[in-house]
C-alpha positions as a printed Julia matrix, in Angstrom:
577×3 Matrix{Float64}:
  -4.15  -22.48    5.53
  -5.35  -18.69    5.64
  -7.44  -16.8     3.11
  -8.29  -13.39    3.22
  -9.06  -10.34    1.01
  -7.45   -8.11    2.94
  -4.15   -9.27    5.07
  -3.07   -5.5     5.86
  -6.26   -3.71    6.76
  -4.58   -0.83    8.61
  -1.43   -1.16   10.0
   1.56   -3.04    8.53
   2.51   -4.19   11.76
  -0.22   -6.72   11.27
   2.04   -8.7     8.71
   4.07   -9.57   11.67
   1.06  -11.42   13.33
   0.43  -13.37   10.49
   4.16  -14.28    9.81
   3.86  -15.57   13.44
   1.37  -18.1    12.56
   2.58  -19.25    9.21
   6.57  -18.3     9.28
   7.23  -19.11   12.8
  10.21  -20.99   12.65
  11.53  -19.19    9.72
  11.55  -15.85   11.83
  13.06  -18.25   15.03
  15.99  -19.07   12.11
  16.62  -15.5    10.95
  16.52  -14.68   14.7
  13.26  -12.5    14.37
  10.9   -14.6    16.31
  10.42  -11.77   19.4
   8.65   -8.44   17.53
  11.43   -5.81   18.71
  14.08   -7.88   16.21
  11.55   -7.94   13.87
  10.46   -4.12   13.96
  14.29   -3.05   14.09
  14.98   -4.76   10.48
  11.94   -3.52    8.89
  10.16   -0.89   11.4
  11.16    2.58   12.14
  10.18    4.71   15.33
   9.3     8.73   15.71
   9.19   10.61   18.8
   6.76   13.51   18.33
   5.29   15.82   21.09
   1.74   15.22   21.88
  -0.77   16.32   25.3
   0.01   14.58   27.86
  -3.22   12.37   29.65
  -3.62   14.51   32.64
  -3.19   17.86   30.77
  -0.53   19.74   32.49
   1.77   19.81   29.65
   3.32   17.97   26.94
   5.22   14.87   26.81
   7.55   13.07   24.13
   5.87    9.89   22.26
   7.21    7.38   20.42
   5.65    5.16   18.14
   6.46    2.98   15.53
   5.51    5.09   12.11
   7.69    4.14    9.18
   8.92    0.56    7.67
  11.33    0.31    5.32
  13.36   -3.08    3.58
   9.92   -4.13    2.0
  11.53   -5.48   -0.45
  13.12   -7.66    1.39
   9.59   -8.05    3.7
   7.78   -8.96    0.87
  10.37  -11.77   -0.5
   9.88  -13.53    3.19
   6.21  -12.9     3.1
   5.45  -14.35    0.13
   7.6   -17.84    0.79
   4.46  -19.06    2.31
   2.1   -16.17    0.45
   0.26  -16.61   -2.59
  -1.13  -13.26   -3.27
  -3.24  -12.76   -6.66
  -5.14   -9.66   -7.16
  -8.02   -8.6    -8.93
  -6.28   -7.73  -12.37
  -4.43  -11.13  -12.06
  -7.21  -13.29  -11.81
  -9.09  -11.42  -14.06
 -12.98  -12.88  -12.47
 -16.13  -12.19  -13.98
 -17.01   -9.24  -12.1
 -18.83   -6.2   -12.78
 -17.49   -2.9   -14.42
 -17.15   -0.24  -11.89
 -18.58    3.19  -12.3
 -17.96    5.86  -10.03
 -19.49    8.95   -8.72
 -18.24   11.39   -6.31
 -21.42   13.75   -5.54
 -20.46   16.8    -3.33
 -22.79   18.6    -1.36
 -21.64   22.34   -0.16
 -21.64   23.06    3.7
 -25.15   25.0     5.35
 -24.39   28.05    7.44
 -24.61   26.24   10.26
 -22.03   23.91    9.38
 -19.67   26.27    8.2
 -19.93   27.86   11.73
 -19.85   24.55   13.37
 -16.77   23.68   11.43
 -15.05   27.34   12.84
 -15.92   25.96   16.11
 -14.35   22.57   15.94
 -11.05   25.19   15.17
 -11.54   27.01   18.19
 -12.06   23.54   20.18
  -8.4    22.64   18.24
  -6.7    25.58   19.43
  -7.49   25.01   22.82
  -6.55   21.14   22.85
  -3.22   22.86   21.41
  -2.95   25.3    24.42
  -3.45   22.39   27.14
  -6.69   21.62   28.6
  -7.79   18.27   30.7
  -8.19   15.36   27.92
 -11.19   14.63   30.23
 -12.99   18.18   28.55
 -12.02   17.54   24.61
  -9.52   16.02   22.76
  -8.47   15.84   19.53
  -9.82   12.38   18.58
 -13.46   13.91   20.04
 -12.23   16.81   17.66
 -11.81   14.63   14.51
 -14.99   12.31   15.52
 -17.28   15.31   15.83
 -15.61   16.98   12.48
 -16.56   13.53   10.93
 -20.39   13.64   12.08
 -20.59   17.38   11.46
 -19.8    16.42    7.42
 -22.4    13.69    7.5
 -24.83   16.14    8.62
 -25.39   18.64   11.12
 -28.17   17.52   12.97
 -25.9    14.26   14.22
 -24.69   17.06   16.37
 -27.78   19.53   17.3
 -30.93   17.88   16.51
 -33.44   20.85   16.55
 -30.98   22.34   13.37
 -32.82   21.88   10.26
 -32.79   19.26    7.16
 -31.06   21.09    4.68
 -31.96   20.14    1.55
 -29.07   20.21   -0.55
 -26.71   17.76    2.06
 -25.23   14.47    0.96
 -27.92   12.85    2.84
 -31.17   14.01    1.21
 -28.82   13.76   -2.34
 -28.07   10.02   -1.28
 -31.98    9.67   -1.08
 -32.63   11.41   -4.5
 -30.23    9.09   -5.83
 -31.66    5.73   -4.44
 -35.31    6.65   -5.49
 -33.83    7.1    -8.94
 -32.3     3.97   -9.18
 -35.13    2.24   -7.48
 -37.8     3.6   -10.05
 -35.33    2.68  -12.91
 -34.93   -0.51  -11.52
 -37.85   -1.71  -10.89
 -39.07   -4.34  -13.77
 -35.73   -6.19  -12.25
 -36.33   -5.3    -8.94
 -32.79   -4.31   -8.44
 -31.17   -3.44   -5.45
 -28.73   -0.98   -3.4
 -26.57   -0.74   -0.64
 -25.76    1.94    1.98
 -22.78    2.22    4.06
 -22.22    4.0     7.08
 -20.66    4.05   10.08
 -21.98    6.74   11.63
 -25.02    7.6    13.62
 -26.29    3.76   13.44
 -29.83    2.66   14.95
 -30.65    2.83   18.03
 -32.77   -0.21   18.12
 -35.61    0.62   18.48
 -39.03    0.33   17.12
 -39.12    2.42   13.35
 -40.86    5.71   13.3
 -41.88    6.14    9.75
 -44.47    9.15   10.07
 -43.07   11.89    7.87
 -42.58   13.91   10.96
 -41.24   12.13   13.17
 -38.3    14.08   14.71
 -34.18   13.19   13.99
 -33.04   10.32   15.53
 -30.47    8.89   13.38
 -29.26    8.46    9.89
 -30.55    5.26    8.83
 -34.33    6.0    10.46
 -33.68    8.89    8.72
 -33.08    7.68    5.14
 -35.9     5.02    5.69
 -39.06    7.51    6.61
 -37.57    9.37    3.21
 -37.27    6.16    1.27
 -40.71    5.32    2.17
 -42.15    8.58    1.81
 -40.53    8.82   -2.17
 -42.65    5.68   -2.66
 -41.11    2.88   -1.34
 -42.88    0.03    0.35
 -41.72   -0.15    3.99
 -40.87   -3.82    3.47
 -38.06   -3.04    1.21
 -35.7    -0.69    3.08
 -34.29   -2.47    5.64
 -31.46   -2.59    8.29
 -28.49   -4.89    8.83
 -28.47   -4.3    12.12
 -32.16   -5.47   13.17
 -30.47   -9.36   11.99
 -28.88  -10.28   15.09
 -28.23  -14.27   14.55
 -27.12  -15.77   11.52
 -30.18  -17.19   10.63
 -31.58  -13.91   10.56
 -28.69  -12.43    8.11
 -28.95  -15.82    6.28
 -32.63  -14.57    5.31
 -32.6   -10.9     4.94
 -29.34  -11.94    2.35
 -31.93  -13.78    0.39
 -34.82  -10.94    0.37
 -32.03   -9.0    -0.71
 -31.03  -11.43   -3.72
 -34.4   -12.26   -4.81
 -35.4    -8.57   -4.82
 -38.07   -8.42   -1.6
 -35.6    -6.1    -0.37
 -34.49   -3.37   -2.53
 -32.49   -1.2     0.07
 -30.34   -2.38    2.71
 -28.5    -0.08    5.11
 -25.76   -1.07    7.39
 -22.16   -0.25    8.8
 -18.68   -1.92    7.69
 -18.22   -4.02   10.24
 -22.02   -5.76    9.88
 -22.4    -5.9     6.44
 -18.81   -6.05    5.13
 -17.01   -9.08    4.9
 -19.35  -12.43    4.6
 -22.16  -10.24    3.14
 -23.13  -11.99    0.02
 -26.22  -10.89   -1.78
 -24.43   -9.39   -5.06
 -26.93  -10.71   -7.51
 -28.98   -7.93   -7.96
 -26.91   -5.03   -6.91
 -26.74   -2.25   -9.01
 -25.87    0.82   -6.96
 -23.51    1.19   -3.57
 -23.38    4.33   -1.04
 -20.75    5.35    0.83
 -22.29    8.12    2.86
 -19.15    8.23    5.35
 -15.62    7.6     4.94
 -14.31    4.68    7.19
 -10.69    5.03    8.49
  -9.27    1.89    7.22
  -8.74    1.26    3.68
  -9.5    -2.47    4.03
 -13.2    -0.83    4.87
 -13.8     0.58    1.37
 -12.32   -2.54   -0.12
 -14.69   -4.5     1.71
 -17.43   -2.28    0.62
 -16.72   -2.21   -2.88
 -16.51   -6.35   -2.73
 -20.09   -6.43   -1.82
 -20.88   -5.06   -5.78
 -18.15   -5.86   -7.43
 -18.23   -9.84   -7.07
 -18.73  -12.6    -8.91
 -22.89  -13.64   -9.55
 -23.53   -9.92   -9.53
 -25.95  -10.67  -12.71
 -25.16   -6.7   -13.87
 -22.44   -6.19  -16.16
 -22.01   -2.53  -15.08
 -22.92   -0.89  -11.76
 -21.79    2.33   -9.72
 -20.27    3.54   -6.34
 -21.61    6.51   -5.11
 -19.27    8.31   -2.79
 -20.52   11.43   -1.08
 -18.4    14.55    0.17
 -19.48   17.5     2.21
 -17.18   20.68    0.69
 -15.37   22.56    3.16
 -15.13   19.81    6.36
 -13.5    17.17    7.25
 -14.69   14.84    4.21
 -12.5    15.64    1.61
  -9.59   15.18    3.61
 -10.12   12.05    5.11
 -10.97   10.22    1.7
  -8.23   11.42    0.21
  -6.09   10.09    3.39
  -7.45    6.78    3.15
  -6.45    6.67   -0.96
  -2.76    7.0     0.29
  -3.07    4.73    2.77
  -4.46    2.17    0.32
  -2.07    3.33   -2.64
   0.6     2.24   -0.16
  -0.92   -1.08    0.73
  -1.34   -1.65   -2.77
   2.26   -0.76   -3.78
   3.25   -3.17   -0.98
   1.01   -6.16   -1.66
   1.64   -6.24   -5.14
   5.64   -4.93   -5.67
   4.97   -3.29   -8.85
   6.89    0.1    -7.49
  10.46    0.23   -6.55
   9.19    1.88   -2.73
  11.83    0.79   -0.21
   9.85    2.34    2.51
   6.73    3.84    3.58
   4.24    5.29    6.3
   2.35    3.52    8.34
  -1.15    4.16    8.5
  -2.35    3.4    11.99
  -3.71    6.87   13.28
  -7.37    7.81   13.9
  -6.99   11.43   14.67
  -5.86   14.78   12.66
  -3.1    16.58   13.65
  -3.54   20.43   14.75
  -2.48   21.9    12.18
  -4.5    19.62    9.91
  -7.84   20.84   11.54
  -6.55   24.32   11.5
  -5.96   24.37    7.92
  -9.38   22.39    7.04
 -11.21   24.61    8.92
 -10.14   27.3     7.7
 -10.77   26.54    4.15
  -7.25   26.61    2.97
  -6.61   25.43   -0.59
  -2.95   24.53    0.52
  -3.68   22.04    2.57
  -4.67   19.78   -0.2
  -1.7    20.85   -2.04
   0.61   19.88    0.86
  -0.9    16.38    0.62
  -0.42   15.61   -3.07
   3.18   17.17   -2.46
   3.8    14.98    0.36
   2.55   11.73   -1.48
   4.93   12.74   -4.29
   7.66   13.13   -2.19
   7.32   11.02   -0.23
   7.8     8.65   -3.73
  10.48   10.59   -5.05
  12.62   10.0    -1.74
  11.68    6.13   -1.46
  13.07    5.73   -5.25
  15.94    7.85   -4.61
  16.71    5.4    -1.71
  16.01    2.61   -3.98
  18.83    4.44   -6.49
  20.94    4.7    -3.55
  21.01    1.31   -2.72
  21.36    0.39   -5.71
  23.91    2.09   -6.07
  25.53    0.59   -3.05
  24.43   -2.95   -4.21
  26.47   -2.65   -7.42
  29.34   -1.12   -5.78
  29.62   -4.04   -3.43
  28.68   -6.42   -6.62
  31.66   -5.03   -8.59
  34.34   -5.25   -5.57
  33.1    -8.38   -3.8
  30.62   -9.93   -5.52
  31.23  -10.49   -8.93
  35.59  -10.85   -8.43
  34.06  -14.1    -5.96
  31.5   -15.58   -7.98
  33.76  -15.35  -11.05
  36.83  -17.02   -9.28
  34.43  -19.8    -8.31
  33.43  -19.97  -11.49
  37.19  -20.53  -13.01
  38.26  -22.66  -10.47
  35.07  -25.31  -11.09
  36.17  -24.87  -15.18
  39.66  -25.49  -14.14
  38.36  -28.68  -12.08
  36.48  -30.17  -14.36
  38.58  -30.07  -17.21
  41.29  -31.74  -15.24
  38.42  -34.23  -14.3
  37.1   -34.62  -17.61
  40.9   -35.25  -18.88
  41.35  -38.06  -15.88
  38.09  -39.63  -17.03
  39.03  -39.99  -20.86
  42.23  -41.3   -19.3
  40.34  -44.27  -17.78
  37.62  -44.81  -20.23
  34.52  -47.18  -19.11
  34.89  -50.44  -21.62
  32.29  -51.02  -24.33
  31.83  -54.44  -23.32
  33.2   -55.5   -19.6
  34.02  -53.26  -16.86
  36.23  -50.21  -15.81
  36.93  -52.15  -12.38
  36.7   -50.97   -8.41
  39.09  -50.53   -5.36
  37.31  -51.29   -2.1
  39.35  -51.3     1.02
  41.85  -52.17   -0.71
  40.84  -54.71   -3.1
  40.52  -54.46   -7.26
  36.91  -56.26   -8.09
  36.96  -56.43  -12.21
  33.88  -57.94  -12.13
  30.62  -55.67  -11.88
  28.54  -57.63   -9.33
  31.05  -58.56   -7.04
  32.3   -54.77   -6.84
  28.96  -53.53   -6.24
  27.97  -55.99   -3.36
  31.61  -55.14   -2.21
  30.55  -51.03   -2.24
  27.14  -52.02   -0.53
  29.03  -53.96    2.23
  31.41  -51.14    2.67
  28.46  -48.7     2.56
  26.77  -50.22    5.21
  30.39  -49.88    8.17
  29.5   -46.53    7.77
  27.15  -44.9    10.32
  28.6   -41.62   10.87
  28.45  -38.16    9.27
  31.77  -37.65    8.74
  33.39  -38.76    4.97
  35.22  -42.38    4.87
  37.24  -42.98    2.06
  36.55  -46.36    0.64
  38.53  -46.9    -2.61
  38.33  -45.41   -5.92
  36.78  -46.02   -9.35
  38.32  -45.0   -12.86
  40.48  -42.47  -10.95
  38.38  -41.19   -8.63
  39.0   -41.7    -4.86
  35.46  -42.84   -3.62
  34.24  -41.39    0.23
  30.74  -42.28    2.21
  29.01  -41.17    4.64
  25.68  -41.67    6.43
  23.54  -38.63    6.42
  20.5   -39.98    9.4
  18.4   -41.08    6.56
  20.96  -42.29    3.69
  24.2   -43.11    2.66
  25.91  -40.47    0.14
  28.82  -41.12   -1.66
  31.26  -38.67   -2.74
  33.57  -38.92   -6.14
  36.65  -36.7    -5.6
  39.1   -35.58   -8.53
  40.18  -31.96   -9.0
  36.75  -31.55   -7.88
  33.74  -33.19   -5.66
  31.07  -34.8    -6.88
  27.97  -36.66   -4.84
  25.95  -39.33   -5.75
  23.07  -40.65   -3.48
  23.55  -44.78   -3.26
  20.47  -47.03   -2.93
  20.34  -50.87   -2.32
  20.91  -52.3    -5.97
  23.99  -53.4    -6.15
  24.23  -52.7   -10.16
  21.78  -49.51   -9.82
  24.75  -48.01   -7.7
  27.18  -48.35  -10.19
  24.75  -46.84  -12.96
  24.63  -43.66  -10.81
  28.3   -43.09  -10.21
  29.23  -44.11  -13.94
  25.67  -41.52  -15.26
  27.55  -38.8   -12.64
  31.03  -38.8   -14.46
  29.6   -38.75  -17.78
  27.45  -35.51  -16.96
  30.95  -33.81  -16.69
  31.25  -31.96  -19.81
  27.62  -30.77  -18.93
  28.56  -29.45  -16.26
  31.73  -27.84  -17.58
  29.21  -26.24  -19.97
  27.28  -24.97  -17.63
  29.9   -22.97  -15.63
  31.04  -21.25  -18.84
  27.98  -20.62  -19.17
  27.74  -19.0   -16.22
  31.52  -17.57  -16.11
  30.17  -15.31  -19.4
  26.94  -14.18  -17.58
  29.23  -13.01  -15.02
  32.07  -10.92  -16.72
  28.56   -8.94  -18.97
  26.95   -8.59  -15.38
  30.47   -7.16  -14.01
  30.66   -5.26  -16.77
  26.92   -3.7   -17.2
  27.21   -2.94  -13.18
  30.49   -0.78  -14.02
  28.88    1.26  -16.64
  25.67    2.11  -14.24
  27.88    3.26  -11.07
  28.09    6.7   -10.49
  24.52    7.5   -12.2
  22.77   10.31  -10.73
  18.94   10.34   -9.65
  17.03   10.9   -12.42
  14.47   12.93  -10.6
  16.79   14.32   -7.9
  15.45   18.55   -9.54
  12.15   17.49   -9.16
  12.75   16.38   -5.69
  14.86   19.33   -4.48
  12.27   21.5    -6.29
   8.79   19.81   -4.77
  11.17   19.09   -1.32
  10.94   23.07   -0.71
   7.41   23.53   -1.69
   6.5    20.91    0.68
   8.86   23.34    3.76
   7.64   26.08    3.17
   4.39   24.84    3.44
   4.99   23.52    6.51
   6.07   26.06    7.74
   2.87   28.55    6.94
   0.32   25.8     7.97
   2.49   25.34   10.94
   2.77   21.4    10.24
   5.71   19.35   11.94
   5.76   21.37   15.67
   7.0    24.45   15.16
   6.07   26.03   18.13
   6.92   24.72   21.01
   4.65   24.6    23.88
   6.18   25.17   27.61
   5.48   22.48   30.15
   3.62   23.73   33.17
   3.43   21.71   36.37
  -0.13   20.87   38.05
C-alpha cells in the first residue's frame, strides 16, 4: 500500500513510476509495460532550439512536454488509487488566512535586475555555458528577489526588504501570542546556514538569511533559545526533540528549508503563522509547507500564511508559475474539469524572452501569462468538445445500432425461451423429468445424481452436450476450478454447479424462473439506448460555445508573443568551432 499527500510533485511522468509499482500487470496487459509505449498514448514531445553545451551554436532539444488523454489515464490510475482531497475529507483543520506582503526593489536591486537582462542577452547570443547560462541567471534572479546581500554581502541592508518585513511580522505575532506561547515557521530554500556557530551580535557581518533573521529577532527582544534552525537537528532523535520544543512553546520560531522541514514535520500544536520567504519551483513544496500548519491537532481556529514578494524581480513571476502548475495538478488529480490535456511542469529555468520582459518591468508579461492560462483552458475545452462530437458521431453510427440490435436479439430470444418454458412447466408436485446421456429420469434425486456423474466425466474447457431439461439443451464444461452448466434455448444461460444432488437442480430452476426478470431488464436497456441515441443525434453538430472568446484571446496572445519575442522568433546562426 502506498500513501502520499503529493503523488504528482512536479512532472506528470511521475505517474508512470507509481503505476509501474502498483499496476505492473495492468500496464503489461494494455501493452504499456515500457515507458515509450505509455508515453505514446499519454504524452507528446516538443522540440525547441537551445544553446549547445559547448557554446558553439544551437541545437534542437526534444523533451516530454505535453500530456493528453488525461480522463482515460486517470480512469486507469483510479483502479488502484483512492484520491481524497481536503474538501472531500472535511478534516478538523484550522482556517487559513493568506497575506501577500509586497516589497519594492531597492536601487541596487533595480540595477542588478538590468544586469541579469544583459547576461541573458549574452547567453542568447552564444557564450560558453560554463561561463554563464540561463539556469545560473534564474538562480541569481531568485537570490536577488530574496535579498541583494546574497549576491553582494557588502551592499546595505535596506529597511523595506521582504526579509525585514518578515522579521517585523514575526516579532509582532510573537508579542501578541506570548501568553499562549504561539509558534511560527519560516521557510527559506535559499541562503541556508553554513553550520558554523551563530554570531548573534548586532554588528555581525551578513553571511546568510537564516543567521540574519535570527540576529534581528534576538535584537528585537526574543531569547536566543526561542529561535532555532532545522539544520541544527542532524538526526531523527534531535529532530524529535526539536519538534517537541516547538509543540510545547519553548522554541517560538523554527526556520528551515522545504526539504528538511516539509514532509514529516509534526509540530503544529501551537502554530499560528507560517512565512514563505521564497518561492519553490515545485507545487508539491508549497503544499508540504502549508501542510505543516493547516493540520489536524492545531489548537488555533485561524492561522496565517504570509508570502513575501519583491516587486519588479523574478518573485512575482515565479509565484504565478508555481500557482499555474498547481492548478493543472489539482485539475488532474480531482478530475473536476473537462481538460483532456495539460503542459508538463518539469522546468527549472526561465526562457530568454521571459527574463528580458521581467527585467524590463514589462506589464505585458503578466497579461501574457494570464492569457496563456486562459487560452490553454479554452483549447482544452474545445478539444474536449471536438472529442465529444466525434464520440457522439461514432455512437450514432456504430455503438447505438450495435447495442440496440443486440438488445433486440436478446429480447426476441428471451421471449421465445419464456414461451418454451411455459410449454414445459415445473409441476407443483413431482419432477418435470430430465434427459442425461440419452436416458430419461423422472425421479429428481436420480436425475441429480446422473447429472453429477456426467459432469465429473467432463474435464475439458470445451462445452459437452449431456442432455436436456424443460425444453432447454444441457452442456457442461470444466473451467479449471469448477464445472459450469449452460442452458441452451434461443439464448444461452450459465449456471455454476456444486456437489449437492438436489441443489444443482434447484439452481437450474432458479435460473429459468428469472427469465421474465431478465427480459424486463433488456427492455429497459433498449428503451434507454433509444433515448440516448436520440439525445446524441440532437447534440451532433453543435458549435463550441466559447469559439469567439478563444479566437480573440488567441489572437491577442500571438500579438504579445511577437512583441515579447517569445517562441523563438529569431533564428540564431550556428557557428563552427
